[in-house]
VEXZAGU-782704 format. One record per residue (C-alpha): y, x, z. Coordinates in steps of 0.1 Angstrom, whole numbers, plus 5000, padded with zeros to 4 digits. Example, Ala and Ser with C-alpha at 12.3 -4.5 7.8 and 13.67 -1.06 7.14 Angstrom:
BEGIN
LUMMI 4955 5123 5078 .
LUMMI 4989 5137 5071 .
end
This chain:
BEGIN
LUMMI 7582 4433 2313 .
LUMMI 7552 4455 2305 .
LUMMI 7577 4483 2298 .
LUMMI 7588 4486 2334 .
LUMMI 7573 4517 2350 .
LUMMI 7570 4532 2385 .
LUMMI 7596 4557 2394 .
LUMMI 7582 4592 2399 .
LUMMI 7611 4604 2419 .
LUMMI 7632 4575 2432 .
LUMMI 7617 4554 2460 .
LUMMI 7630 4522 2474 .
LUMMI 7650 4523 2506 .
LUMMI 7639 4489 2519 .
LUMMI 7605 4473 2512 .
LUMMI 7592 4454 2541 .
LUMMI 7587 4417 2538 .
LUMMI 7570 4390 2517 .
LUMMI 7571 4353 2521 .
LUMMI 7536 4343 2532 .
LUMMI 7531 4313 2509 .
LUMMI 7541 4333 2478 .
LUMMI 7517 4361 2488 .
LUMMI 7488 4337 2493 .
LUMMI 7493 4313 2463 .
LUMMI 7493 4341 2437 .
LUMMI 7518 4324 2415 .
LUMMI 7524 4355 2393 .
LUMMI 7495 4367 2372 .
LUMMI 7483 4402 2380 .
LUMMI 7477 4408 2343 .
LUMMI 7502 4432 2327 .
LUMMI 7497 4417 2293 .
LUMMI 7492 4380 2283 .
LUMMI 7490 4363 2250 .
LUMMI 7519 4346 2233 .
LUMMI 7504 4312 2238 .
LUMMI 7504 4315 2276 .
LUMMI 7532 4291 2285 .
LUMMI 7515 4272 2314 .
LUMMI 7485 4271 2337 .
LUMMI 7472 4249 2365 .
LUMMI 7447 4251 2392 .
LUMMI 7432 4231 2421 .
LUMMI 7411 4242 2450 .
LUMMI 7403 4235 2486 .
LUMMI 7421 4252 2515 .
LUMMI 7411 4240 2550 .
LUMMI 7411 4202 2549 .
LUMMI 7436 4200 2520 .
LUMMI 7430 4199 2483 .
LUMMI 7457 4221 2468 .
LUMMI 7470 4217 2433 .
LUMMI 7492 4243 2417 .
LUMMI 7508 4241 2382 .
LUMMI 7531 4266 2364 .
LUMMI 7552 4256 2333 .
LUMMI 7569 4285 2316 .
LUMMI 7586 4287 2282 .
LUMMI 7576 4298 2247 .
LUMMI 7603 4325 2248 .
LUMMI 7595 4341 2282 .
LUMMI 7559 4329 2289 .
LUMMI 7547 4326 2325 .
LUMMI 7554 4352 2352 .
LUMMI 7530 4382 2351 .
LUMMI 7527 4419 2357 .
LUMMI 7556 4437 2373 .
LUMMI 7574 4403 2379 .
LUMMI 7554 4407 2412 .
LUMMI 7574 4438 2420 .
LUMMI 7607 4423 2410 .
LUMMI 7604 4392 2432 .
LUMMI 7593 4415 2462 .
LUMMI 7625 4435 2456 .
LUMMI 7646 4404 2456 .
LUMMI 7630 4391 2488 .
LUMMI 7635 4425 2505 .
LUMMI 7671 4427 2495 .
LUMMI 7676 4392 2508 .
LUMMI 7662 4403 2542 .
LUMMI 7682 4435 2541 .
LUMMI 7714 4415 2535 .
LUMMI 7707 4394 2566 .
LUMMI 7692 4362 2550 .
LUMMI 7726 4350 2538 .
LUMMI 7732 4312 2542 .
LUMMI 7743 4311 2505 .
LUMMI 7707 4321 2496 .
LUMMI 7723 4346 2473 .
LUMMI 7715 4383 2469 .
LUMMI 7741 4406 2451 .
LUMMI 7734 4441 2440 .
LUMMI 7736 4464 2410 .
LUMMI 7708 4465 2384 .
LUMMI 7697 4499 2398 .
LUMMI 7696 4485 2433 .
LUMMI 7673 4457 2422 .
LUMMI 7650 4481 2403 .
LUMMI 7649 4505 2432 .
LUMMI 7642 4478 2458 .
LUMMI 7613 4467 2435 .
LUMMI 7600 4503 2434 .
LUMMI 7606 4505 2396 .
LUMMI 7621 4532 2374 .
LUMMI 7659 4531 2371 .
LUMMI 7662 4550 2338 .
LUMMI 7681 4531 2311 .
LUMMI 7653 4516 2291 .
LUMMI 7641 4496 2321 .
LUMMI 7672 4475 2325 .
LUMMI 7661 4453 2296 .
LUMMI 7627 4448 2313 .
LUMMI 7645 4437 2345 .
LUMMI 7665 4412 2326 .
LUMMI 7634 4397 2309 .
LUMMI 7617 4395 2343 .
LUMMI 7647 4377 2359 .
LUMMI 7647 4353 2329 .
LUMMI 7610 4346 2333 .
LUMMI 7613 4340 2371 .
LUMMI 7642 4317 2366 .
LUMMI 7627 4297 2337 .
LUMMI 7592 4291 2351 .
LUMMI 7587 4259 2372 .
LUMMI 7560 4256 2398 .
LUMMI 7546 4223 2412 .
LUMMI 7526 4229 2444 .
LUMMI 7509 4198 2459 .
LUMMI 7499 4201 2496 .
LUMMI 7498 4239 2493 .
LUMMI 7531 4251 2508 .
LUMMI 7527 4257 2545 .
LUMMI 7556 4257 2570 .
LUMMI 7537 4272 2599 .
LUMMI 7524 4237 2610 .
LUMMI 7518 4214 2581 .
LUMMI 7512 4215 2543 .
LUMMI 7540 4203 2521 .
LUMMI 7544 4195 2484 .
LUMMI 7572 4215 2467 .
LUMMI 7586 4220 2432 .
LUMMI 7608 4251 2426 .
LUMMI 7614 4282 2405 .
LUMMI 7613 4317 2421 .
LUMMI 7649 4322 2411 .
LUMMI 7673 4292 2413 .
LUMMI 7703 4308 2396 .
LUMMI 7714 4342 2381 .
LUMMI 7748 4356 2374 .
LUMMI 7753 4391 2359 .
LUMMI 7777 4411 2338 .
LUMMI 7771 4433 2308 .
LUMMI 7791 4459 2290 .
LUMMI 7795 4437 2259 .
LUMMI 7790 4401 2250 .
LUMMI 7753 4393 2245 .
LUMMI 7744 4428 2258 .
LUMMI 7716 4438 2282 .
LUMMI 7719 4449 2318 .
LUMMI 7729 4484 2325 .
LUMMI 7732 4505 2357 .
LUMMI 7768 4492 2363 .
LUMMI 7757 4455 2360 .
LUMMI 7764 4435 2391 .
LUMMI 7737 4408 2396 .
LUMMI 7737 4378 2419 .
LUMMI 7703 4361 2423 .
LUMMI 7702 4328 2442 .
LUMMI 7668 4320 2458 .
LUMMI 7657 4283 2459 .
LUMMI 7661 4267 2494 .
LUMMI 7623 4263 2497 .
LUMMI 7618 4301 2497 .
LUMMI 7650 4311 2515 .
LUMMI 7645 4286 2544 .
LUMMI 7609 4297 2548 .
LUMMI 7621 4334 2552 .
LUMMI 7648 4324 2576 .
LUMMI 7622 4305 2597 .
LUMMI 7602 4338 2599 .
LUMMI 7573 4325 2578 .
LUMMI 7568 4360 2564 .
LUMMI 7546 4390 2567 .
LUMMI 7553 4427 2566 .
LUMMI 7544 4448 2536 .
LUMMI 7532 4483 2540 .
LUMMI 7557 4505 2521 .
LUMMI 7534 4535 2520 .
LUMMI 7507 4516 2501 .
LUMMI 7532 4502 2476 .
LUMMI 7547 4536 2469 .
LUMMI 7512 4551 2462 .
LUMMI 7499 4524 2440 .
LUMMI 7507 4533 2404 .
LUMMI 7493 4502 2386 .
LUMMI 7510 4468 2386 .
LUMMI 7476 4452 2389 .
LUMMI 7469 4472 2421 .
LUMMI 7502 4462 2437 .
LUMMI 7496 4425 2428 .
LUMMI 7461 4426 2442 .
LUMMI 7474 4443 2474 .
LUMMI 7499 4415 2478 .
LUMMI 7474 4388 2472 .
LUMMI 7448 4404 2496 .
LUMMI 7473 4410 2523 .
LUMMI 7485 4374 2520 .
LUMMI 7450 4362 2527 .
LUMMI 7445 4385 2556 .
LUMMI 7472 4366 2576 .
LUMMI 7463 4332 2591 .
LUMMI 7487 4305 2581 .
LUMMI 7491 4291 2616 .
LUMMI 7491 4325 2633 .
LUMMI 7506 4351 2609 .
LUMMI 7503 4379 2634 .
LUMMI 7465 4377 2633 .
LUMMI 7449 4398 2605 .
LUMMI 7414 4396 2592 .
LUMMI 7391 4427 2591 .
LUMMI 7369 4413 2564 .
LUMMI 7374 4387 2537 .
LUMMI 7349 4371 2513 .
LUMMI 7356 4350 2483 .
LUMMI 7339 4337 2451 .
LUMMI 7345 4360 2421 .
LUMMI 7356 4331 2399 .
LUMMI 7378 4315 2426 .
LUMMI 7394 4349 2432 .
LUMMI 7400 4354 2394 .
LUMMI 7419 4320 2395 .
LUMMI 7439 4331 2425 .
LUMMI 7449 4363 2407 .
LUMMI 7458 4342 2377 .
LUMMI 7434 4361 2354 .
LUMMI 7434 4340 2323 .
LUMMI 7399 4347 2310 .
LUMMI 7376 4335 2338 .
LUMMI 7343 4350 2325 .
LUMMI 7329 4371 2353 .
LUMMI 7328 4403 2333 .
LUMMI 7364 4399 2323 .
LUMMI 7375 4392 2359 .
LUMMI 7357 4424 2371 .
LUMMI 7373 4444 2343 .
LUMMI 7408 4435 2356 .
LUMMI 7399 4438 2393 .
LUMMI 7379 4470 2393 .
LUMMI 7407 4495 2385 .
LUMMI 7428 4479 2412 .
LUMMI 7399 4481 2437 .
LUMMI 7396 4518 2430 .
LUMMI 7432 4524 2438 .
LUMMI 7431 4503 2470 .
LUMMI 7401 4523 2481 .
LUMMI 7417 4556 2473 .
LUMMI 7449 4548 2492 .
LUMMI 7430 4537 2523 .
LUMMI 7439 4500 2523 .
LUMMI 7403 4489 2516 .
LUMMI 7373 4505 2533 .
LUMMI 7347 4488 2510 .
LUMMI 7344 4463 2481 .
LUMMI 7309 4448 2475 .
LUMMI 7297 4423 2449 .
LUMMI 7269 4400 2457 .
LUMMI 7250 4377 2433 .
LUMMI 7251 4373 2395 .
LUMMI 7272 4356 2369 .
LUMMI 7295 4328 2381 .
LUMMI 7278 4328 2415 .
LUMMI 7290 4362 2424 .
LUMMI 7309 4368 2457 .
LUMMI 7333 4397 2465 .
LUMMI 7332 4410 2501 .
LUMMI 7363 4430 2512 .
LUMMI 7364 4453 2542 .
LUMMI 7398 4465 2553 .
LUMMI 7406 4499 2568 .
LUMMI 7420 4499 2603 .
LUMMI 7458 4504 2600 .
LUMMI 7488 4503 2622 .
LUMMI 7503 4468 2618 .
LUMMI 7539 4470 2605 .
LUMMI 7566 4463 2630 .
LUMMI 7586 4431 2634 .
LUMMI 7597 4426 2598 .
LUMMI 7629 4407 2607 .
LUMMI 7641 4435 2630 .
LUMMI 7631 4461 2604 .
LUMMI 7651 4442 2578 .
LUMMI 7681 4441 2601 .
LUMMI 7679 4479 2607 .
LUMMI 7673 4488 2570 .
LUMMI 7701 4464 2561 .
LUMMI 7724 4487 2581 .
LUMMI 7713 4516 2559 .
LUMMI 7688 4531 2583 .
LUMMI 7658 4544 2563 .
LUMMI 7624 4528 2572 .
LUMMI 7610 4560 2587 .
LUMMI 7639 4563 2611 .
LUMMI 7638 4526 2619 .
LUMMI 7601 4527 2628 .
LUMMI 7607 4558 2650 .
LUMMI 7634 4540 2669 .
LUMMI 7612 4509 2675 .
LUMMI 7581 4530 2684 .
LUMMI 7600 4552 2708 .
LUMMI 7623 4526 2725 .
LUMMI 7604 4494 2720 .
LUMMI 7612 4462 2701 .
LUMMI 7632 4445 2728 .
LUMMI 7654 4475 2736 .
LUMMI 7662 4482 2699 .
LUMMI 7668 4445 2693 .
LUMMI 7692 4442 2722 .
LUMMI 7711 4474 2714 .
LUMMI 7714 4463 2677 .
LUMMI 7728 4430 2689 .
LUMMI 7753 4449 2712 .
LUMMI 7765 4473 2685 .
LUMMI 7769 4444 2660 .
LUMMI 7791 4426 2685 .
LUMMI 7811 4458 2690 .
LUMMI 7819 4463 2654 .
LUMMI 7825 4426 2646 .
LUMMI 7858 4422 2626 .
LUMMI 7860 4460 2620 .
LUMMI 7851 4482 2591 .
LUMMI 7813 4486 2590 .
LUMMI 7803 4522 2599 .
LUMMI 7775 4541 2582 .
LUMMI 7738 4541 2593 .
LUMMI 7742 4573 2615 .
LUMMI 7765 4554 2638 .
LUMMI 7739 4526 2643 .
LUMMI 7712 4551 2650 .
LUMMI 7733 4571 2674 .
LUMMI 7743 4539 2693 .
LUMMI 7708 4526 2696 .
LUMMI 7696 4560 2709 .
LUMMI 7725 4565 2733 .
LUMMI 7746 4533 2738 .
LUMMI 7763 4547 2769 .
LUMMI 7782 4571 2748 .
LUMMI 7800 4542 2731 .
LUMMI 7804 4517 2760 .
LUMMI 7838 4515 2776 .
LUMMI 7842 4538 2805 .
LUMMI 7854 4525 2839 .
LUMMI 7892 4523 2839 .
LUMMI 7910 4552 2856 .
LUMMI 7933 4545 2885 .
LUMMI 7967 4533 2873 .
LUMMI 7994 4559 2871 .
LUMMI 8032 4555 2871 .
LUMMI 8041 4541 2838 .
LUMMI 8058 4566 2815 .
LUMMI 8091 4556 2800 .
LUMMI 8083 4540 2767 .
LUMMI 8097 4556 2736 .
LUMMI 8129 4540 2723 .
LUMMI 8113 4537 2688 .
LUMMI 8077 4537 2675 .
LUMMI 8073 4547 2639 .
LUMMI 8041 4541 2619 .
LUMMI 8026 4575 2610 .
LUMMI 8032 4585 2574 .
LUMMI 7999 4583 2555 .
LUMMI 8003 4601 2521 .
LUMMI 7966 4595 2514 .
LUMMI 7966 4557 2517 .
LUMMI 7971 4552 2480 .
LUMMI 7941 4574 2472 .
LUMMI 7919 4557 2497 .
LUMMI 7929 4523 2484 .
LUMMI 7921 4534 2449 .
LUMMI 7887 4548 2461 .
LUMMI 7878 4514 2477 .
LUMMI 7884 4496 2444 .
LUMMI 7858 4517 2426 .
LUMMI 7823 4503 2419 .
LUMMI 7794 4517 2442 .
LUMMI 7783 4539 2413 .
LUMMI 7818 4553 2407 .
LUMMI 7823 4559 2444 .
LUMMI 7790 4577 2446 .
LUMMI 7799 4599 2416 .
LUMMI 7833 4608 2429 .
LUMMI 7820 4615 2464 .
LUMMI 7793 4639 2450 .
LUMMI 7820 4657 2430 .
LUMMI 7842 4661 2461 .
LUMMI 7814 4673 2482 .
LUMMI 7803 4699 2456 .
LUMMI 7838 4714 2458 .
LUMMI 7835 4717 2496 .
LUMMI 7798 4726 2502 .
LUMMI 7791 4743 2468 .
LUMMI 7757 4760 2468 .
LUMMI 7749 4751 2504 .
LUMMI 7732 4720 2489 .
LUMMI 7707 4722 2460 .
LUMMI 7711 4703 2427 .
LUMMI 7682 4681 2438 .
LUMMI 7700 4673 2471 .
LUMMI 7732 4664 2453 .
LUMMI 7711 4641 2431 .
LUMMI 7695 4624 2462 .
LUMMI 7730 4621 2477 .
LUMMI 7742 4603 2447 .
LUMMI 7713 4579 2448 .
LUMMI 7717 4572 2485 .
LUMMI 7754 4566 2481 .
LUMMI 7749 4543 2452 .
LUMMI 7729 4519 2474 .
LUMMI 7753 4525 2502 .
LUMMI 7727 4541 2524 .
LUMMI 7754 4565 2536 .
LUMMI 7791 4558 2541 .
LUMMI 7810 4575 2512 .
LUMMI 7844 4574 2529 .
LUMMI 7830 4589 2561 .
LUMMI 7813 4618 2542 .
LUMMI 7845 4626 2524 .
LUMMI 7865 4626 2557 .
LUMMI 7839 4648 2574 .
LUMMI 7840 4673 2544 .
LUMMI 7878 4675 2546 .
LUMMI 7876 4682 2583 .
LUMMI 7849 4708 2578 .
LUMMI 7869 4725 2551 .
LUMMI 7900 4726 2573 .
LUMMI 7882 4738 2604 .
LUMMI 7859 4763 2588 .
LUMMI 7827 4743 2596 .
LUMMI 7813 4738 2561 .
LUMMI 7780 4755 2570 .
LUMMI 7774 4732 2600 .
LUMMI 7784 4700 2582 .
LUMMI 7763 4710 2551 .
LUMMI 7732 4716 2574 .
LUMMI 7737 4682 2590 .
LUMMI 7740 4665 2557 .
LUMMI 7709 4682 2544 .
LUMMI 7690 4669 2575 .
LUMMI 7702 4633 2568 .
LUMMI 7693 4635 2532 .
LUMMI 7658 4648 2540 .
LUMMI 7651 4615 2559 .
LUMMI 7657 4596 2526 .
LUMMI 7634 4619 2507 .
LUMMI 7605 4613 2531 .
LUMMI 7580 4586 2525 .
LUMMI 7592 4551 2534 .
end
């Protein structure tokens, strides 16, 4: 998995939540490279009045989870939230969607790394005694990060590619904890800025320890921990103090540069050293469950936050409930419809009925309108998300031409691939614009919508 890299151009569309136990327990080593003999580890420590015991058993083929496996599991959790915490515990998406949700590069050579990571997460067993918290009590649990995987490849025995459809099933332990709301927000802007896997893993571990288990909304301003204990929590395999610091220090520098940490101080010498962390003041991320519902409807994080900040949590939540009731049983509209409804629901609510007029004589015969494009639409709906994206971009290039830049057409393809915009709706709008001579106006509106996806999440 060491080969997986950060995308320099493509950012995730949803990246908001983490399960609080997974964040605190540090089950995935922050080291990007581990030795071929690293097939297991175990640890024991005190937490509150409990003596926690954690054990990981991997395999000789895949070793234990490490490095960017942290990013992959975060991507899975965020897709799970974005898809509405399905009762099946299953998340289905393309390989590119999984990579993008994890914030990783989607170029071809990284699909093999994703496959290796999924194998590692599905083959490593964890035994946690008295260390899994349900918001009230500690429990003992045994699970794997990934309970089941189903995916397709272009040829027998092949590796994942951008067309691969992947279904990942989470274990009930993790899925039920997320559904109960035992989760915490992740700051997308920090994750986007952090280039090193070790920095992202340390951010996840630190942020998990900032939240109190029995009151996750409370966040610490300072945190102190023994250097050796912290090395164990980060699953650093060589626990000599100088080796621990060699792994931690580059991550500390990045977290200080991005403004997550205000200060990092070491105290003492040798194995008696302590680390004192001081966190920068930051705006606490908004209700992660509501944010996951909004981004699950294709609304980009920046727009979702703006809605909540301008209208308030309860207003947005009630209007989202209302619009979801309104569309129940109908074809799901694109994200623009949800944003428009939340901002101005009165435009979509039924108007008061007009006074009854004398009934007109009904026609003797009602014919279903002829629809010559039905076959084409049905064929379009049968395409994969990638094929629909490619065909839509080609169609829109014919209509809008040079009104959009090559980069904007590329962004459009990426957004359509993850279904951030409604491809059918865009094609219909383009056809109406062409017929009505409004290509300039429609192209301008599309450029505005695309710019929202290009901004920082």
